[in-house]
Every structure is written in C-alpha cells, then in structure tokens.
C-alpha positions as CSV (number, residue, x, y, z in Angstrom):
1,X,44.6,82.2,19.5
2,X,42.4,79.1,20.3
3,X,41.1,76.8,17.6
4,X,37.7,75.1,18.0
5,X,38.2,71.3,17.7
6,X,35.3,69.0,17.0
7,X,34.9,66.3,19.6
8,X,35.2,62.7,18.3
9,X,32.6,61.3,20.7
10,X,29.1,60.2,19.7
11,X,26.2,62.5,20.6
12,X,23.3,60.9,22.4
13,X,21.2,61.0,19.2
14,X,23.9,59.3,17.2
15,X,24.3,56.7,19.8
16,X,20.6,55.9,19.8
17,X,20.6,55.7,16.0
18,X,23.5,53.2,16.1
19,X,21.7,51.1,18.8
20,X,18.5,51.1,16.7
21,X,20.3,50.0,13.6
22,X,22.0,47.1,15.5
23,X,18.6,46.1,16.9
24,X,17.1,46.1,13.4
25,X,20.0,44.0,12.0
26,X,19.7,41.6,14.9
27,X,16.0,41.1,14.3
28,X,16.7,40.3,10.7
29,X,19.7,38.0,11.2
30,X,18.8,36.0,14.3
31,X,15.8,34.2,12.7
32,X,17.9,33.4,9.7
33,X,20.7,32.1,11.9
34,X,18.2,30.0,13.9
35,X,16.7,28.6,10.7
36,X,20.1,27.7,9.4
37,X,21.0,26.0,12.7
38,X,17.8,23.9,12.6
39,X,18.5,22.9,9.0
40,X,22.0,21.8,9.9
41,X,20.6,19.6,12.8
42,X,18.1,18.1,10.4
43,X,20.8,17.2,7.9
44,X,22.8,15.6,10.7
45,X,19.8,13.6,11.9
46,X,19.1,12.3,8.3
47,X,22.8,11.3,8.1
48,X,22.6,9.5,11.4
49,X,19.5,7.6,10.2
50,X,21.1,6.7,6.9
51,X,24.2,5.3,8.6
52,X,22.1,3.4,11.2
53,X,19.8,2.0,8.6
54,X,22.8,0.8,6.5
55,X,24.3,-0.9,9.6
56,X,21.0,-2.7,10.3
57,X,20.7,-3.8,6.7
58,X,24.3,-5.1,6.7
59,X,23.6,-7.0,9.9
60,X,20.4,-8.4,8.4
61,X,22.3,-9.7,5.4
62,X,24.4,-11.8,7.7
63,X,21.4,-13.0,9.7
64,X,18.8,-14.5,7.3
65,X,17.7,-11.1,6.1
66,X,16.1,-10.4,9.5
67,X,16.7,-7.4,11.7
68,X,17.8,-7.9,15.4
69,X,14.2,-7.5,16.8
70,X,13.0,-10.3,14.5
71,X,15.4,-12.9,16.0
72,X,15.7,-14.3,19.5
73,X,18.8,-13.8,21.6
74,X,19.5,-17.5,21.1
75,X,19.7,-16.8,17.4
76,X,21.8,-13.7,17.9
77,X,19.0,-11.1,17.9
78,X,17.2,-9.1,20.5
79,X,13.4,-9.9,20.2
80,X,13.2,-11.4,23.7
81,X,15.7,-9.1,25.5
82,X,14.6,-7.1,28.5
83,X,16.7,-4.2,27.4
84,X,15.3,-2.3,24.4
85,X,18.8,-0.9,23.8
86,X,19.9,-4.4,22.6
87,X,18.1,-3.8,19.3
88,X,21.0,-1.5,18.5
89,X,23.7,-3.0,20.8
90,X,23.4,-6.3,18.9
91,X,24.7,-4.7,15.7
92,X,27.3,-2.5,17.4
93,X,30.0,-4.0,15.2
94,X,28.3,-2.5,12.2
95,X,27.6,0.9,13.9
96,X,30.6,3.2,14.3
97,X,29.5,4.7,17.7
98,X,26.4,4.8,19.9
99,X,26.4,8.5,19.4
100,X,24.9,8.0,16.0
101,X,21.6,7.0,17.6
102,X,21.0,10.6,18.8
103,X,19.3,13.3,16.8
104,X,21.1,16.6,17.5
105,X,17.7,18.3,17.7
106,X,16.6,16.1,20.5
107,X,17.0,18.4,23.5
108,X,15.9,16.0,26.2
109,X,18.5,13.2,25.5
110,X,22.3,13.1,25.4
111,X,25.1,11.2,23.7
112,X,26.1,7.8,25.0
113,X,29.8,7.4,25.8
114,X,30.0,3.6,25.1
115,X,27.8,0.6,24.1
116,X,27.9,-0.9,27.6
117,X,26.3,2.1,29.3
118,X,23.8,2.8,26.4
119,X,20.3,3.4,27.8
120,X,17.6,3.8,25.2
121,X,15.5,6.2,27.3
122,X,18.5,8.5,27.7
123,X,20.7,8.1,24.6
124,X,18.4,7.0,21.7
125,X,16.2,9.3,19.6
126,X,15.1,6.8,17.0
127,X,12.2,4.3,17.0
128,X,12.2,1.1,15.1
129,X,9.6,-0.3,12.7
130,X,9.0,-3.8,13.9
131,X,7.4,-4.8,10.5
132,X,10.3,-3.5,8.5
133,X,11.6,-5.9,5.8
134,X,13.5,-5.4,2.6
135,X,10.7,-7.3,0.9
136,X,8.7,-4.1,1.5
137,X,11.2,-1.4,0.5
138,X,9.0,1.4,1.5
139,X,8.4,0.1,5.0
140,X,9.6,2.2,7.9
141,X,12.8,0.9,9.4
142,X,13.7,3.8,11.7
143,X,12.4,7.3,12.5
144,X,12.4,10.1,15.0
145,X,10.7,9.1,18.2
146,X,8.3,12.1,18.2
147,X,5.4,10.2,16.6
148,X,2.0,10.3,18.2
149,X,-1.3,8.4,17.7
150,X,-1.8,4.7,17.3
151,X,-3.2,4.3,20.7
152,X,-0.3,6.1,22.4
153,X,2.3,4.5,24.6
154,X,5.7,3.2,23.5
155,X,4.4,0.9,20.8
156,X,1.9,2.9,18.7
157,X,0.2,0.7,16.1
158,X,-2.2,1.1,13.2
159,X,-4.4,-1.8,12.1
160,X,-5.7,-2.7,8.7
161,X,-9.2,-2.6,10.2
162,X,-8.8,1.2,10.6
163,X,-9.1,1.6,6.8
164,X,-7.8,5.0,5.9
165,X,-8.3,6.5,9.4
166,X,-4.6,6.7,10.3
167,X,-4.0,9.2,13.1
168,X,-0.2,9.2,13.1
169,X,1.4,12.6,13.4
170,X,4.6,14.3,14.5
171,X,4.6,16.4,17.7
172,X,6.8,19.4,18.2
173,X,9.4,17.8,20.5
174,X,12.2,17.3,18.0
175,X,11.6,18.8,14.6
176,X,8.5,20.9,15.3
177,X,5.6,19.0,13.7
178,X,7.9,17.1,11.3
179,X,10.4,14.2,11.5
180,X,12.8,12.1,9.6
181,X,12.5,8.4,8.5
182,X,14.8,5.7,7.2
183,X,13.1,3.2,5.0
184,X,14.0,-0.5,4.3
185,X,15.3,0.3,0.8
186,X,18.1,2.4,2.4
187,X,16.6,5.8,1.6
188,X,15.9,8.5,4.2
189,X,13.5,11.4,4.0
190,X,12.3,14.4,6.0
191,X,8.6,14.5,6.0
192,X,5.5,16.0,7.6
193,X,2.4,14.2,8.9
194,X,0.6,13.5,5.5
195,X,3.7,11.6,4.2
196,X,4.0,9.7,7.5
197,X,0.4,8.5,7.2
198,X,0.9,7.6,3.5
199,X,3.8,5.4,4.4
200,X,1.9,3.6,7.1
201,X,-1.1,3.1,4.7
202,X,1.3,1.7,2.1
203,X,2.5,-0.9,4.6
204,X,-1.1,-1.9,5.4
205,X,-1.9,-2.1,1.7
206,X,1.1,-4.3,1.2
207,X,-0.3,-6.9,3.6
208,X,0.9,-5.8,7.0
209,X,-2.2,-6.1,9.2
210,X,-0.8,-4.2,12.2
211,X,2.0,-1.6,11.7
212,X,3.9,-1.2,15.0
213,X,6.5,1.5,15.6
214,X,8.5,0.8,18.8
215,X,9.9,3.8,20.7
216,X,13.1,3.7,22.8
217,X,12.6,3.0,26.5
218,X,14.3,1.8,29.7
219,X,14.6,-1.7,31.0
220,X,11.3,-3.7,30.9
C-alpha cells in the first residue's frame, strides 16, 4: 500500500511570496544602510579635519603663531610656493600621514601614498582659510572643498563691501549640500549653508575685509 508524501519543494506561489518579502525588506534596509554609511564617512571626515587642524596649530605655535601659508619659504612657510600641496607638506612632521587630507566621501580623489608624491588636485579634499588666526577663534581654518560662490574659481572670496549678501553655499559633490569645517579654536563642525554664511559674516564683522578660502589645486 502506497503512502502519499507531501513534497518539501516550494510551490510557485510560495516562491513569489518569499521573493516579495525579500524585496520589501531590501527596500526598507538599503536606505538605512546607505544613511549609516554616509554618517560614518562624515564622522571620519570630521576626525580628519580635527587632526589636521591640530597639526596646523601645533606648527603655528612653533612659528610665530602663523600658519604655513602666512610665512614665506625662506621663513619655513609656503606662501610663495608654486605647489599648493606645500601648505600641508610643510607641516608633515605634525601630520601622521597625507591620507588624513582626504575626506572619505570625496569620490573624485584618492589617498596619497607619501608626502613626496602628494598632489593637492588629486589627493586633498580640504580647502584652507587664508585669514585664519587664533586671534579670531571662530575663523575658518579648514573645510571641505565643495564650497561655491565668492566669485567662483579656486580662491572664492567675500568682501566687507558685500554687507550681508554672502552667497557661499555647499554643492552636492561631497556631503550633498552640506560640509564640514575646522575652526581656529580647534573645534570642528558639520554644517549647512546658513551656518557657513554666518561664519564668513562673523569674520567680516571681526575686521577681516576680504575672507578668502583657498581650494586645493595643481602646480601653479
């Protein structure tokens, strides 16, 4: 006598149900995973800015409280160098590695392997605030390079003669309409466009007639 045995295989309907459930779970989880990954990159970027800012401040303390771009090469700085990378190469002893100059969210640039081969237009994500000084603790020392406005170009600037009409903003290239900054007091912050403009205005209010943010570039 034969005994009917139920097959262990999925029916077509059961298989479609399982696929639908997996698709629904994926649609829920993937955005959350992407958001978590973006937050992790942002935290790493802030940490890189904090460490780079600290290195620059340590270097300045040994060099008349001036940053490399405020001193000539003869005085140990980089203000008259034809290589923008020298702004950071000058203080390489204070920086652990050139890889710290890259934001992990910057998809168009890559990590430098050493200081000798460092090329700012390939390996550096951060701009410098040429007016930065510890006497103005809220002045912009470093920041993500995806800032627009200020006349465009590699040295956007905002003059005191503009009044409150500051057009600085973040584009979507790195942190999607946001960015990170390191200030001269050693603090770092993630911010959106309104805060960026407030910081530029605060420098102008403190007496800086022309706020200049210098973006990384190749040889002059």
